[in-house]
N, C-alpha and C positions, 0 to 999 in steps of 0.2 A: 553564419550568414555570409554570403559572398557579396563583395562590393564590385559593381561594374562601372567602369568609367565610360561616359557617353560624350563623344565629341560635340562641339557646337556646330550646328548646321544652319545654313543661310536659307535653305528652301524648305517649304512645308512638307513636301513629299519625302525628302531625306529625313526630316525630323520624325514623321510618322513611321517610316521604316525603322529608324533607330529605336523608337518607343516600342514597336512591335518586337524587335529583337531582345530588348531588355525584358519585356514581359515574358517572352518565351524562355529566356535564361532563368528568370525567377521561377517559372512554373516547373522547370526541370530540376531545381535544387531540392535537396531533402527537406522535409518539414523541420521546423525548429524543435529542439528537444522537448519543450513543454507540450507541443501539439502531438508529438509521437507518444509521450507518456499518457496522454488522455485516451489512448486506445482502450477499448473495453477489456475488462479482466477475463472475459469468456475465452480469449485467445490463449491465455496462460494455462500451463499444465496444472492440474489440481490432484490432490490426494484426499482420501477419506479421513475424517477425524470425528470422534464422538465425545460428547461430554455426558457423563453419568451423574445426574442430579437426583435429589430425593424423589422428585416427581417423575423420573424416567430418563431414558436415553435420548439425546438430541444429536442428530447427524448433520455434518457439514462437509463441504468440499473446500479444501484450503490450498492456497498457493504457499509453498514453503520457501522462505528466504534463508539460504544456507551460506552465502558469501557476504563479505563486508559490503560489496557494491550493492547487492540485492537488499541487504538490511538497511543501508543508507537511503535507498530509494523508496522502499516500502509501497505504501498506497498514495504517495505524492501525485498530485495532478489528476487523480481519478475522480470522476463525478458521480459514479454509482457503483454499487456492489450488490449482487443478488442476495436475497434474505438468507439463503442457506449456504452462503459462502463466507470465507474469511481469509486472513493471512496469518501464517504461523512463522514467527521469527525464531530460528534455531541459533542459540548462542554458543553451542558446542560444549560448553562446560558451565556449571553453576557459578554465578557471580551476581552481585547487585546490578540491576539493569535500570536504565533511564530512557525514556522515550519523549518525543515531542510531536506536535502536529503541524510543524512548519510545512507550507505548501500542500497540506492535506485538506481537501475541501469537504470530506465526509466527517461527520461526528461519529466517534467510535466508542465501543466498550473495549478496554484493554484488559485482557485476562492474563495475569502473571502466573506462570506455572513452574512448580518445583521439578527437580529431576525425576521424582517418582511419579509424576503425572498429576499430583494434587494441586489444586488451585490455591495459591498463596493470597492473592488479592485481586480485586476487580476495580479498575478505574472506569466508572460508568460515564457515559455522555460527555466525552472529551470535547473541548472547544476547537472547532476547525481553525486552521491557519495560525494557531497559537504557538509561541516559542516557550511557553511555560513547561518546565521539566516535570515529567510524571515518573515517579520512582516506584520500583518494585517493593521497596521496604525490607527486602531480604534477598539472599542469593536465589536466583531462578535460572532454569535452563532455557526457558522459552517464554514468548509473549504471543498470545493469540488476539488478533484484532477482528472484531465483529461489528456489524452495524450497531450504532447507538440504540440502546433500549432492548437489545436482544437478550442480554443476561437477565434483566428484570422480567421481561415477558415470559422467558422460559424457566424462571426460578433457579437460575444458576448462581451459586454462591461459593465463597471461599470454603475450601475443604472438599468440594466436589472433585471428581476425578476425570482427567482427560485421557482418552484412548487414542494413541497414535504410535507407530513404530519408534518414534524418537524417544519415547519414555520407557523403552525396553532394552536400553543399552546395557 
């Protein structure tokens, strides 16, 4: 945020002119980070991903978070996500993973995925804006975030398989 100093004016016309200049300066400043982050996910590049469950194959389009900065931001400040979309966090090598919902307005299902593509665990219906730590419970290569209730609705369970190039390394 830019701070603009406004001099004291003794006439109303000079005060109105100064107020107009301050408003114009504010209008040309970039949006605060939080407002920029609220941009729709539709603008982000996506990749196909499928989950093979006992009842069939379920297709999604996912944003893949490959850098520390991307993983740190995740779905923070987003207000919506399409039903067939998700976010896949690539941790590059298997390790225990922890997640939280700080600054995340959407309730999510977190699908913890082993390096072979099998689902280790699902943390369903996570609490928005919570700082409670959600653990993978074992080493995982990735976490897939879906809208809350998606796993239950589609019958996705631990042991099911995720198909994405990340799991063919």
